C-alpha positions as CSV (number, residue, x, y, z in Angstrom):
1,M,125.7,135.2,108.4
2,T,127.2,131.9,109.6
3,V,130.9,131.2,109.9
4,A,130.6,128.4,107.3
5,F,128.9,130.7,104.8
6,K,131.6,133.4,105.3
7,S,134.4,130.9,104.8
8,Q,132.7,129.6,101.6
9,V,132.4,133.2,100.2
10,I,136.0,134.0,101.2
11,G,137.2,130.6,99.7
12,G,135.3,131.4,96.5
13,I,136.9,134.9,96.2
14,V,140.4,133.5,96.9
15,G,139.8,130.8,94.3
16,I,138.7,133.3,91.7
17,L,141.7,135.6,92.5
18,L,144.1,132.6,92.2
19,L,142.5,131.6,88.9
20,T,142.7,135.0,87.4
21,S,146.2,135.8,88.6
22,G,147.4,132.4,87.4
23,C,146.0,133.2,83.9
24,Q,147.9,136.5,83.9
25,T,151.2,135.1,84.9
26,M,151.3,132.2,82.4
27,P,153.9,132.9,79.7
28,S,152.5,133.9,76.4
29,S,153.0,131.5,73.4
30,N,153.7,134.5,71.2
31,T,156.1,136.8,73.0
32,S,157.4,138.5,69.9
33,G,155.7,140.8,67.4
34,L,158.0,139.6,64.7
35,D,157.1,136.9,62.2
36,N,159.9,134.4,62.8
37,S,158.7,132.0,60.1
38,R,159.0,134.7,57.5
39,F,162.5,135.4,58.5
40,M,163.4,131.7,58.5
41,T,161.9,131.3,55.1
42,L,164.0,134.2,53.7
43,W,167.1,132.8,55.4
44,E,166.6,129.3,53.9
45,T,166.1,130.9,50.5
46,Y,169.4,132.9,51.0
47,T,171.4,129.8,52.1
48,H,169.9,127.8,49.2
49,C,170.9,130.5,46.7
50,K,174.4,130.7,48.0
51,S,174.9,126.9,48.0
52,T,173.6,126.0,44.5
53,A,175.1,126.2,41.1
54,D,171.8,125.7,39.4
55,L,171.1,128.8,37.4
56,Q,167.3,128.5,37.4
57,A,167.3,127.9,41.2
58,T,169.5,130.9,41.9
59,R,167.3,133.1,39.7
60,V,164.2,132.0,41.6
61,D,165.9,132.6,45.0
62,M,167.2,136.0,43.7
63,D,163.7,137.1,42.7
64,T,162.2,136.0,46.0
65,L,164.8,137.8,48.1
66,T,164.7,141.0,45.9
67,E,160.9,141.1,46.2
68,A,161.1,140.8,49.9
69,A,163.8,143.5,50.1
70,L,161.8,146.0,47.9
71,T,158.5,145.3,49.7
72,N,157.8,147.4,52.7
73,H,156.4,144.9,55.2
74,R,154.3,146.6,57.9
75,Y,153.5,145.2,61.3
76,D,149.7,144.5,61.5
77,G,149.5,143.6,65.2
78,F,147.1,144.7,67.8
79,V,146.9,148.5,68.2
80,L,145.6,150.0,71.5
81,P,142.9,152.6,71.0
82,M,144.1,156.1,71.8
83,P,142.8,159.6,71.6
84,V,142.8,161.1,68.1
85,K,145.3,163.8,69.1
86,L,147.9,161.2,70.0
87,E,147.0,158.7,67.2
88,R,148.2,161.1,64.5
89,L,151.6,161.2,66.2
90,V,152.1,157.4,66.2
91,T,153.1,155.4,63.2
92,T,152.9,151.6,62.8
93,P,156.3,150.1,63.4
94,A,158.0,148.3,60.6
95,T,159.0,144.7,60.9
96,R,162.6,144.5,62.0
97,L,164.7,141.5,61.1
98,S,168.1,140.6,62.6
99,V,169.7,140.8,59.2
100,D,169.5,143.1,56.2
101,V,167.3,141.5,53.6
102,R,168.7,143.9,50.9
103,A,172.2,142.6,51.7
104,M,170.9,139.0,51.4
105,A,169.2,139.8,48.1
106,S,172.3,141.6,46.8
107,S,174.6,138.7,47.7
108,C,172.3,136.2,46.1
109,S,172.0,138.3,43.0
110,L,175.8,138.6,42.7
111,H,176.0,134.8,43.1
112,A,173.3,134.3,40.4
113,G,175.2,136.6,38.1
114,Q,178.4,134.7,38.6
115,V,176.7,131.4,37.9
116,A,175.2,132.9,34.7
117,M,178.6,134.1,33.6
118,G,180.1,130.7,34.3
119,Q,177.5,129.2,32.0
120,G,178.0,131.8,29.3
121,R,174.6,133.4,29.9
122,I,175.7,137.0,29.7
123,D,172.1,138.3,29.4
124,L,171.1,136.7,32.7
125,A,174.3,137.8,34.3
126,R,173.6,141.4,33.3
127,E,170.1,141.1,34.7
128,A,171.3,139.7,38.0
129,F,173.9,142.4,38.5
130,G,171.3,145.0,37.5
131,E,169.2,143.8,40.4
132,V,171.9,144.9,42.8
133,L,171.9,148.3,41.2
134,T,168.2,148.5,41.7
135,L,168.4,147.4,45.3
136,H,171.0,150.1,46.1
137,A,169.7,152.9,43.8
138,H,168.8,155.2,46.7
139,D,171.9,154.6,48.8
140,E,173.8,157.7,49.7
141,T,177.1,155.9,50.1
142,P,178.2,153.0,47.8
143,S,178.1,149.6,49.3
144,F,180.3,146.5,48.8
145,Y,177.5,144.9,46.8
146,L,177.1,147.9,44.5
147,A,180.8,148.1,43.9
148,Q,180.9,144.4,43.1
149,A,178.0,144.6,40.7
150,K,179.5,147.5,38.9
151,N,182.8,145.7,38.6
152,F,181.1,142.6,37.1
153,L,179.1,144.7,34.7
154,A,182.2,146.5,33.5
155,E,183.9,143.1,33.1
156,I,181.0,141.9,31.0
157,E,181.1,145.1,28.8
158,T,184.9,144.7,28.4
159,G,184.4,141.1,27.3
160,V,181.6,142.1,24.9
161,Q,183.8,144.8,23.4
162,I,186.7,142.4,22.9
163,S,184.5,139.8,21.3
164,L,183.0,142.3,18.9
165,Q,186.5,143.5,17.9
166,T,187.9,140.0,17.3
167,P,187.3,138.7,13.8
């Protein structure tokens, strides 16, 4: 083997090593397993709900957030193959968001109920406050949102009782 041939082989090997190591050290464009666009869509829906006095718009936002809160979103990312004995011990991680979607849905539902009450739509107010009861049906300890919804529902019932008794 000549010296020139050896240097070409070594140069080729070094080039391949640099190329492969460069590919591995480049930052990934998707560094998170979370779906940030889904979170941002929910956040935009929440902020829209809280900022509008349009009854129909708040109801649409309330339905969107409630559905998201009640749906169990699973992470469908890449799963490494593993032995069957270990696979049964591992569960798919749930998507984690930086905020509580149930709290956002509850807050939006309370707002929608208040907007409906302000417009004299008691039936829609009852429905909106009922959504909060549904969202927190399995809570072991009462939440702020649950207490607020129960207070508003009691207020509605008191108002209905008074209106039925007034000639």
